[in-house]
C-alpha positions in Angstrom: 8.1 21.6 -8.2 4.8 22.6 -9.4 1.3 21.8 -7.8 -1.1 19.9 -10.0 -4.8 19.9 -8.7 -7.6 17.8 -10.4 -11.2 17.6 -9.3 -14.1 15.7 -11.0 -17.5 17.0 -9.9 -20.5 14.8 -10.7 -24.0 13.8 -9.5 -23.9 11.8 -6.3 -21.3 9.0 -6.2 -22.5 5.9 -4.2 -20.8 5.9 -0.8 -19.3 2.4 -1.2 -17.5 3.5 -4.4 -15.9 6.8 -3.3 -12.8 5.6 -1.4 -11.7 3.2 -4.2 -12.5 5.8 -6.9 -10.3 8.3 -4.9 -7.5 5.8 -4.7 -7.8 4.8 -8.3 -7.6 8.4 -9.5 -4.3 8.9 -7.5 -2.9 5.7 -8.7 -3.7 6.3 -12.4 -2.5 9.9 -12.2 0.9 8.6 -10.7 1.3 6.1 -13.4 0.4 8.4 -16.2 2.6 11.3 -15.0 5.5 9.1 -14.0 7.8 11.2 -16.2 7.0 14.2 -14.1 8.1 12.5 -10.8 4.8 12.9 -9.0 5.2 13.2 -5.1 3.2 14.3 -2.1 -0.2 13.2 -3.3 -3.2 14.2 -1.3 -6.7 12.6 -2.1 -10.2 13.9 -1.4 -13.7 12.5 -1.9 -17.2 13.7 -1.2 -20.6 12.5 -2.5 -20.2 14.7 -5.5 -16.4 14.8 -6.1 -13.1 13.1 -6.1 -10.0 15.1 -6.2 -6.2 14.6 -6.1 -3.3 17.2 -5.5 0.3 16.5 -6.1 3.7 17.9 -6.7 5.3 17.4 -10.1 8.2 18.6 -12.2 7.5 21.7 -14.2 9.1 20.2 -17.4 10.3 16.9 -18.9 13.9 17.6 -20.0 15.0 17.0 -23.5 16.0 13.5 -24.2 18.1 11.7 -26.8 16.2 8.8 -28.1 17.6 5.8 -30.1 15.3 3.5 -32.1 16.7 0.5 -33.9 15.2 -0.2 -37.1 15.4 -3.1 -39.6 18.6 -4.8 -40.7 20.5 -3.1 -43.4 19.8 -6.0 -45.6 16.1 -6.0 -45.1 13.8 -5.1 -47.9 13.2 -1.5 -48.9 9.5 -1.6 -47.9 10.6 -2.5 -44.2 12.8 0.5 -44.1 10.0 2.7 -45.6 7.7 1.5 -43.0 10.1 2.4 -40.2 10.8 5.9 -41.5 7.0 6.5 -41.9 6.3 5.5 -38.4 8.9 7.8 -37.0 8.4 10.5 -39.5 12.1 10.6 -40.5 14.2 10.6 -43.5 16.8 8.0 -44.6 19.6 10.5 -44.1 18.5 10.6 -40.4 19.7 7.0 -40.1 23.1 5.6 -39.2 24.4 2.0 -39.6 25.1 0.3 -36.5 26.0 -3.4 -36.2 24.2 -4.3 -39.2 21.0 -2.3 -38.4 19.6 0.9 -39.4 19.5 3.2 -36.2 17.5 6.4 -35.7 18.9 8.8 -33.2 16.8 11.8 -32.5 16.4 14.5 -29.9 13.0 14.7 -28.2 12.6 18.4 -27.2 11.8 19.6 -23.8 8.1 19.3 -22.9 6.2 21.3 -20.3 4.2 19.6 -17.6 1.0 21.3 -19.1 1.5 19.8 -22.5 2.1 16.3 -21.1 -0.9 16.4 -18.8 -3.1 17.6 -21.8 -2.0 14.4 -23.6 -2.5 12.0 -20.8 -5.6 13.0 -18.7 -8.3 12.6 -21.4 -7.6 9.0 -22.1 -7.2 8.4 -18.4 -10.9 9.6 -17.8 -12.3 7.8 -20.8 -11.0 4.6 -19.2 -11.6 5.3 -15.6 -12.5 2.0 -13.7 -15.9 2.3 -12.1 -17.5 -0.9 -10.8 -20.7 0.4 -12.5 -21.0 3.3 -14.9 -23.6 5.0 -17.1 -24.1 7.0 -20.2 -26.4 10.0 -20.2 -27.7 12.6 -22.7 -27.7 11.9 -26.4 -24.9 10.5 -28.5 -21.8 10.3 -26.4 -20.1 7.0 -25.5 -18.3 8.7 -22.5 -19.4 6.9 -19.2 -19.0 7.9 -15.5 -20.6 6.5 -12.4 -23.1 9.3 -12.5 -23.3 12.2 -14.9 -20.0 14.2 -14.9 -20.5 18.0 -14.7 -17.1 19.6 -14.3 -13.4 18.8 -14.6 -11.0 21.2 -12.8 -7.3 20.9 -13.7 -5.0 23.5 -12.4 -1.1 23.6 -12.6 0.3 26.3 -10.4 -2.9 28.3 -10.5 -3.4 28.1 -14.4 -5.8 25.9 -16.1 -4.4 23.0 -18.1 -6.6 23.1 -21.1 -8.1 19.9 -22.7 -11.3 18.5 -23.8 -12.7 14.9 -23.6 -14.2 15.2 -27.1 -13.0 12.7 -29.7 -13.8 12.3 -33.4 -17.6 12.1 -33.7 -18.1 12.2 -30.0 -18.4 15.5 -28.1 -18.2 13.8 -24.7 -21.1 16.1 -23.5 -18.9 19.0 -24.1 -16.7 18.4 -21.1 -13.5 20.3 -20.9 -11.2 21.4 -18.2 -11.5 24.8 -16.3 -10.8 26.0 -12.9 -14.3 26.4 -11.7 -16.1 24.2 -9.2 -19.3 24.4 -7.1 -20.1 24.3 -3.4 -22.9 22.4 -1.6 -25.7 21.5 -3.8 -28.4 23.2 -1.7 -26.6 25.5 0.7 -24.2 27.1 -1.7 -24.5 25.9 -5.3 -22.9 29.0 -7.0 -19.7 28.2 -9.0 -16.5 29.7 -8.0 -12.8 29.8 -9.3 -10.0 27.7 -7.9 -6.3 28.7 -7.8 -4.7 25.9 -5.8 -5.5 23.0 -3.4 -5.5 25.0 -0.2 -7.7 27.7 -1.4 -10.0 25.0 -2.8 -10.4 23.4 0.5 -10.9 26.8 2.3 -13.4 28.0 -0.2 -15.4 24.8 -0.3 -15.6 24.9 3.5 -17.0 28.4 3.2 -19.5 27.0 0.7 -20.5 24.1 3.1 -18.3 21.3 1.9 -15.8 19.4 3.9 -13.7 18.0 1.1 -11.4 15.6 3.3 -13.3 12.4 3.9 -11.3 11.8 7.1 -12.1 15.2 8.5 -15.7 14.7 7.7 -15.8 11.3 9.4 -14.1 12.7 12.5 -16.5 15.6 12.6 -19.5 13.1 12.4 -18.1 10.9 15.1 -17.4 13.9 17.4 -20.8 15.4 16.9 -22.8 12.2 17.4 -20.7 11.3 20.5 -21.2 14.8 22.0 -25.0 14.6 21.4 -25.3 11.2 23.0 -23.0 12.3 25.9 -25.2 15.5 26.5 -28.3 13.2 26.8 -26.4 10.8 29.1 -26.5 8.1 26.5 -24.0 5.9 24.7 -23.5 5.2 21.0 -23.9 1.7 19.7 -20.6 1.3 17.9 -20.9 0.8 14.1 -17.9 1.5 12.1 -19.5 0.4 8.8 -22.5 2.8 9.3 -20.1 5.6 10.2 -18.0 5.2 7.0 -21.2 4.9 4.9 -22.8 8.1 6.4 -19.4 10.0 5.7 -20.0 9.1 2.0 -23.6 10.4 2.1 -23.1 14.0 3.2 -20.9 17.1 2.3 -21.9 19.1 5.3 -22.7 16.8 8.2 -25.2 18.0 10.9 -26.2 15.7 13.7 -29.8 15.6 15.2 -31.4 13.3 17.7 -35.0 11.9 17.5 -37.2 10.0 19.8 -38.5 6.5 19.5 -42.2 5.7 20.6 -42.3 3.8 23.8 -44.7 1.3 22.1 -41.7 -0.1 20.1 -39.3 -0.5 22.9 -40.2 -4.1 23.5 -38.9 -5.1 20.2 -35.6 -7.1 20.2 -32.7 -4.5 20.3 -31.2 -6.2 17.3 -34.3 -5.7 15.2 -34.4 -2.0 16.2 -30.8 -1.5 15.4 -30.9 -3.2 12.1 -34.1 -1.5 10.9 -32.4 1.9 11.7 -29.2 1.0 10.1 -30.5 -0.7 6.9 -33.5 1.3 6.2 -32.6 4.8 7.5 -28.9 5.0 8.3 -29.6 6.0 11.9 -27.2 5.5 14.9 -28.7 3.4 17.7 -28.1 4.5 21.3 -28.2 2.7 24.6 -28.6 3.8 28.2 -25.9 3.7 30.8 -27.0 0.3 31.8 -26.7 -1.1 28.2 -30.4 -1.2 27.5 -31.7 0.2 24.2 -32.5 4.0 24.6 -35.6 5.5 23.1 -33.5 7.8 21.1 -31.7 7.7 17.7 -29.3 10.0 15.9 -29.2 10.8 12.2 -26.9 12.9 10.1 -28.5 15.6 7.8 -26.8 17.2 4.8 -28.2 20.6 5.5 -28.7 23.0 8.3 -32.2 24.3 8.2 -33.4 27.5 9.8 -35.7 25.9 12.3 -32.9 24.1 14.1 -34.0 20.9 12.5 -37.3 20.5 14.1 -39.1 19.7 10.9 -36.4 17.3 9.8 -36.5 15.5 13.1 -40.3 15.1 13.0 -40.1 13.7 9.5 -37.4 11.1 10.5 -39.4 10.1 13.5 -42.5 9.5 11.5 -40.5 7.4 8.9 -39.0 5.4 11.7 -42.4 4.9 13.3 -43.5 3.2 10.1 -40.4 1.1 9.9 -41.0 -0.1 13.4 -44.6 -0.8 12.8 -43.6 -3.2 9.9 -41.0 -4.9 12.2 -43.6 -5.3 14.9 -46.0 -7.0 12.4 -43.3 -9.7 11.5 -42.3 -10.1 15.2 -45.8 -10.8 16.2 -46.7 -12.9 13.1 -43.6 -15.1 13.3 -44.2 -16.0 16.9 -47.7 -17.3 16.1 -45.9 -20.5 14.6 -43.4 -22.6 16.6 -39.9 -22.3 15.3 -39.6 -26.0 14.5 -42.6 -25.8 12.2 -40.7 -23.4 9.9 -38.3 -26.3 9.1 -40.9 -27.8 6.8 -40.6 -24.7 4.6 -36.8 -25.2 4.2 -37.5 -27.8 1.6 -38.4 -24.8 -0.6 -35.3 -22.9 0.2 -32.5 -24.0 -2.2 -29.1 -23.9 -0.4 -27.3 -24.7 -3.7 -28.4 -26.2 -7.0 -25.9 -29.2 -6.5 -26.4 -29.4 -2.8 -30.0 -29.4 -2.5 -32.3 -27.5 -0.1 -31.6 -25.8 3.2 -33.7 -28.8 4.7 -31.3 -31.3 3.4 -28.3 -29.3 4.8 -29.9 -29.1 8.2 -30.0 -32.8 8.4 -26.3 -33.1 7.7 -25.6 -30.4 10.3 -27.7 -32.4 12.9 -25.4 -35.5 12.2 -22.2 -33.6 12.3 -23.2 -31.8 15.5 -24.1 -35.2 17.2 -20.6 -36.4 16.2 -18.8 -33.4 17.6 -20.9 -33.5 20.8 -19.7 -37.2 21.3 -16.0 -36.1 20.5 -16.3 -33.1 22.9 -18.2 -35.0 25.6 -21.0 -32.5 25.4 -24.8 -32.9 25.6 -25.8 -34.7 22.3 -29.5 -34.0 22.7 -29.1 -30.3 23.1 -26.6 -30.1 20.3 -28.8 -32.0 17.7 -31.9 -29.9 18.7 -30.0 -26.7 18.2 -28.6 -28.0 14.9 -32.2 -29.0 13.8 -33.5 -25.4 14.5 -30.5 -23.4 13.4 -31.8 -22.5 10.0 -35.6 -22.5 10.7 -35.8 -18.7 11.0 -34.8 -18.4 7.3 -38.4 -19.1 6.4 -39.7 -16.3 8.9 -41.0 -13.0 7.8 -38.6 -11.0 9.9 -35.5 -12.8 8.4 -37.0 -12.4 4.9 -37.2 -8.6 5.6 -33.9 -8.3 7.4 -31.5 -11.1 6.3 -28.8 -9.8 8.7 -30.9 -11.1 11.6 -30.7 -14.8 10.6 -29.7 -16.8 13.7 -30.5 -13.9 16.0 -34.2 -14.2 15.4 -34.1 -17.9 15.6 -32.6 -17.6 19.1 -35.5 -15.2 20.1 -38.2 -17.5 18.7 -36.6 -20.5 20.4 -36.8 -18.6 23.7 -40.4 -17.7 23.0 -41.1 -21.5 22.4 -39.5 -22.4 25.8 -36.6 -24.3 24.1 -33.7 -25.1 26.5 -31.7 -21.8 27.0 -28.5 -23.6 25.7 -30.3 -24.4 22.5 -31.6 -21.0 22.0 -28.2 -19.4 22.6 -26.6 -21.8 20.2 -29.1 -21.0 17.4 -28.4 -17.3 18.0 -24.6 -17.7 17.9 -24.0 -20.5 15.3 -22.9 -18.1 12.6 -20.1 -16.6 14.8 -17.5 -15.5 14.4 -18.7 -13.3 11.4 -15.4 -11.5 11.0 -11.9 -11.0 12.7 -13.3 -8.7 15.3 -16.3 -10.8 16.1 -16.3 -12.9 19.3 -16.4 -16.7 19.1 -19.1 -18.7 20.9 -17.9 -20.2 24.3 -20.9 -22.3 25.5 -20.5 -25.9 24.6 -23.8 -26.3 22.6 -23.0 -23.0 20.8 -19.5 -24.1 19.9 -20.7 -27.5 18.6 -23.4 -26.1 16.3 -21.1 -23.3 15.1 -18.4 -25.7 14.2 -21.1 -28.2 12.5 -22.3 -25.4 10.3 -18.9 -24.3 9.1 -17.6 -27.8 8.7 -20.6 -28.8 6.5 -20.2 -25.6 4.5 -16.5 -26.5 3.8 -17.1 -30.1 3.1 -20.1 -29.6 0.8 -18.6 -26.9 -1.4 -15.2 -28.6 -1.7 -17.1 -31.8 -2.7 -18.7 -30.0 -5.7 -15.4 -28.3 -6.7 -16.5 -24.7 -5.5 -13.1 -23.9 -4.0 -11.9 -20.4 -3.4 -9.7 -19.3 -6.3 -7.4 -16.2 -6.2 -9.3 -13.4 -4.5 -12.6 -15.0 -5.3 -14.5 -16.6 -2.5 -18.3 -16.3 -3.2 -19.3 -18.7 -0.5 -17.0 -17.3 2.2 -15.1 -20.6 2.6 -12.0 -18.9 3.9 -13.9 -17.1 6.6 -15.5 -20.4 7.6 -12.2 -22.1 7.9 -10.8 -19.1 9.9 -13.9 -19.4 12.1 -13.3 -23.1 12.8 -9.6 -22.4 13.7 -10.7 -19.5 16.0 -13.4 -21.5 17.7 -10.9 -24.3 18.5 -8.0 -22.2 19.5 -10.1 -19.7 21.7 -11.9 -22.6 23.4 -8.8 -24.7 23.7 -10.5 -27.7 22.1 -8.9 -31.0 21.5 -10.4 -32.2 18.3 -9.3 -34.4 15.5 -10.3 -32.4 12.5 -9.4 -35.0 10.1 -11.8 -37.4 11.7 -14.5 -34.8 11.8 -14.2 -34.0 8.1 -14.1 -37.6 7.2 -17.5 -38.0 9.1 -18.9 -34.8 7.5 -18.1 -36.3 4.0 -19.9 -39.4 4.9 -23.1 -37.3 5.4 -23.1 -36.1 1.7 -24.8 -38.1 -1.2 -22.7 -41.0 -2.3 -21.5 -39.3 -5.6 -20.2 -36.3 -3.7 -18.6 -38.6 -1.1 -16.5 -40.0 -3.9 -15.7 -36.6 -5.3 -14.4 -35.3 -2.0 -10.9 -34.6 -1.5 -9.8 -34.7 2.2 -6.1 -34.0 1.3 -7.0 -30.8 -0.5 -9.3 -29.8 2.5 -6.4 -30.5 4.8 -4.0 -28.3 2.9 -6.6 -25.5 2.7 -7.1 -25.6 6.5 -3.4 -25.7 7.1 -2.9 -22.7 4.9 -5.5 -20.8 6.9 -3.9 -21.6 10.1 -0.5 -20.4 8.7 -2.1 -17.1 7.5 -3.7 -16.5 10.8 -0.4 -17.1 12.7 1.3 -14.8 10.3 -1.2 -12.1 10.8 -0.6 -12.4 14.6 3.2 -12.2 14.1 3.8 -15.8 15.2 6.2 -18.4 13.7 4.2 -19.8 10.8 7.4 -21.6 9.5 7.4 -23.6 12.6 3.8 -24.6 12.0 4.6 -25.6 8.4 7.3 -27.9 9.8 5.1 -29.4 12.5 2.0 -29.9 10.3 4.0 -31.4 7.5 3.0 -34.9 8.8 0.0 -33.7 10.9 -2.3 -31.8 8.4 -5.8 -32.1 9.9 -5.2 -33.7 13.2 -5.5 -31.6 16.3 -5.0 -27.8 15.9 -4.5 -27.3 19.7 -1.8 -30.2 19.6 0.0 -28.5 16.6 0.1 -25.1 18.3 1.4 -26.7 21.6 4.2 -28.2 19.5 4.8 -24.9 17.7 5.1 -23.1 21.1 7.4 -25.8 22.5 9.7 -25.7 19.5 9.7 -21.8 19.5 10.7 -21.7 23.1 13.7 -23.9 22.5 14.7 -22.2 19.3 14.7 -18.8 20.9 17.7 -19.9 23.1 21.3 -20.1 21.8 21.2 -24.0 22.5 18.2 -24.2 20.2 19.7 -22.3 17.4 22.7 -24.6 17.5 20.6 -27.7 17.6 18.6 -26.4 14.6 21.9 -25.9 12.7 23.2 -29.4 13.7 19.9 -31.1 12.5 19.8 -29.1 9.3 23.4 -30.1 8.7 22.8 -33.7 9.2 19.7 -33.5 6.8 21.7 -31.6 4.1 24.6 -34.0 4.1 22.1 -37.0 4.0 20.2 -35.5 1.1 23.3 -34.9 -1.0 24.7 -38.3 -0.4 21.4 -40.0 -1.0 21.4 -38.6 -4.4 24.7 -40.4 -5.1 24.0 -43.8 -3.8 21.2 -43.6 -1.3 18.8 -44.1 0.4 21.0 -44.8 3.5 18.2 -46.2 5.7 18.1 -48.9 8.5 19.9 -49.2 11.7 23.6 -48.5 11.8 26.0 -51.4 12.8 27.6 -50.5 16.3 30.4 -52.8 15.5 31.5 -50.5 12.6 31.8 -47.5 14.8 35.5 -46.4 14.9 35.2 -43.4 17.2 33.8 -42.8 20.7 31.7 -39.8 19.2 29.8 -42.4 17.0 29.2 -44.6 19.9 28.0 -41.8 22.3 25.7 -40.3 19.7 24.2 -43.6 18.7 23.5 -44.4 22.3 22.0 -41.0 23.1 19.8 -41.3 19.9 18.4 -44.6 20.9 17.5 -43.4 24.3 16.2 -40.0 23.0 13.9 -41.8 20.5 12.1 -43.8 23.2 11.8 -40.8 25.5 10.4 -38.6 22.7 8.0 -41.1 21.4 6.7 -41.6 25.0 6.4 -37.9 25.5 4.4 -37.3 22.2 2.1 -40.2 23.0 1.3 -38.4 26.3 1.3 -34.9 24.6 4.3 -33.7 26.7 5.6 -31.5 23.9 7.9 -29.4 26.1 9.6 -32.5 27.4 10.0 -33.9 23.9 11.7 -30.7 22.8 14.0 -30.6 25.8 14.9 -34.1 25.1 16.0 -33.5 21.5 17.7 -30.3 22.6 19.8 -32.5 25.0 21.4 -34.0 21.9 23.0 -30.7 20.8 26.3 -31.3 22.6 26.7 -34.9 21.2 25.9 -33.6 17.7 28.5 -30.8 18.0 31.2 -33.1 19.1 30.2 -35.7 16.5 30.5 -33.3 13.6 33.6 -31.7 15.0 35.4 -35.0 15.4 33.9 -37.2 12.6 34.6 -37.4 8.9 31.2 -38.6 7.4 32.6 -39.4 4.0 35.2 -41.8 5.2 37.3 -43.3 2.4 36.2 -46.7 3.5 32.8 -47.2 1.9 31.3 -49.4 4.7 32.3 -47.0 7.4 30.8 -44.2 5.2 27.5 -45.9 4.7 27.4 -46.8 8.4 27.9 -43.1 9.3 25.3 -42.0 6.9 22.8 -44.4 8.5 23.6 -42.7 11.7 22.8 -39.3 10.2 19.6 -40.9 9.0 18.7 -41.8 12.7 19.3 -38.0 13.5 16.9 -37.2 10.9 14.4 -39.7 12.1 14.5 -38.5 15.7 13.9 -34.8 14.5 11.1 -35.8 12.2 9.3 -37.3 15.2 8.6 -33.6 16.2 8.8 -31.6 12.9 10.4 -31.3 9.6 13.3 -29.0 10.7 14.4 -28.2 7.2 11.3 -25.9 6.8 12.2 -23.8 10.0 13.9 -20.6 9.2 17.0 -19.7 11.2 
């Protein structure tokens, strides 16, 4: 095997694009060089470069190729075209089954020759989210101006150029030279292999491996915080972004002026993160610390004192702006900002944010009644939940919507439950985010998400494929998590029907509750699957219970799962499926076989015993389900297993006597009916 190494050195690549670009380069190389059997790929990325190394075969062996041409009876011009395409002569062809066939030997090809053929086109077509042209004349594009292409096979350059006819592609061609850190060691140097490239780059102040760079940043900032008896505010997103901004990370700590420490900690953290990419810190007691950490891309001679002073000065200006918004916003009561929401468009077809707030208020009141919560507080929080969208602070930092509303509500002496609900009504914002737990917060968070789903589904803006511009999948999962984690008993179908009634008349008529039900059911199944739970049982249970009560559905799922984990449960499932399968086949012949079986037509004790137990079990299961005693219902149907086994063992369903056969099929239908009281067992996997 031979080692292939490719590095593409350019101007700074946006941090958000580096990982995908690195993966794309690896994927495209593997596809393009498939004939060389690439293995053991390693990927690298920094702000200025993406690189891949892999093991490949040294050659592509000689191959015998066979190309079938036109029929022997085809016009002469068809044959001439085939010969011209393959640069062959007529005496190179043989007749085979009425066709002209060209058999030729493709000679052995070196890996270097094959790479020369494949890489230029790969780079011309490289998929960047955004790319640019530069200089004069060339149509070649890259995310930022591309400076060098390093391509080495076993220590030797694989020579190729990107130039095409009438396009010099900026004179870009492959070599074995790269550069170190832009400022600390910009001189070019020669590369022989991947290991030497990494080691030499490190000597030239570049950590090529993004994971190593990330680990170093985390270790350095953690140590710096610990040495100052402080704690880091966890921020994975910021850590990943900063990793893509530096090639040689150096951590420094700065001070925050005490006059800004009375700002809300979220304001400070967002300002530091969004504007400056600083890491926030907290004291041992959890309060905000008057310190921050930043990552520089150089190590200056003065131990960073000048850089620290400059960053402190910049942050002072940022916090001064934040203080201005903080003080100005509080001069007006939060409720007064609601009037400005008339000028904030929620969606062209759904009206303003003010109109949306009116819908959320109604849904919150309905939910409060359903959940026996305080209607006044729920509707007050719903009324104020979007008011901060009109404030200066949220205009500057949209990430703080909801959070600032909570602070401003506290300042206006709103009820603490109302202020908390405003602050938390966007939660959960992702799979790792906590869900609200206080009743008022739960209600407003649900109302916001339920209106979002109802409104967008009414105008046909449903998620398609991977596209979900309005985050409707996240809203649905948020509803499910809030209900599950707070163990709420809530008839979702009833709630969505009410939410639809709050829409304008034309949108009410366009709403499709069934589609919404299926969407919610799919989200629940996906969540259970991600947790490793039995989503097939949920599908079976929810077949007849789309949008009723999620908590009830999951209790049924757990009850069925517990029974099916036992050997008796597995036998029961097999027996129920057997009855269902026989009935389905026979129904196609002369069904349906519905209605009560006639006991006078029973010819065996097994029929009589099964019928008696089915009648009794049906009553017990119906009563148990009415009282939400799902485990009792499952235990009751499980008690039928022995009668079912004996019945199938001793009874011939398709009796020669058609009257007896029809009666026994009706008995099978009774089995199916009893099982369907709980779930569609045909959907449950073994």
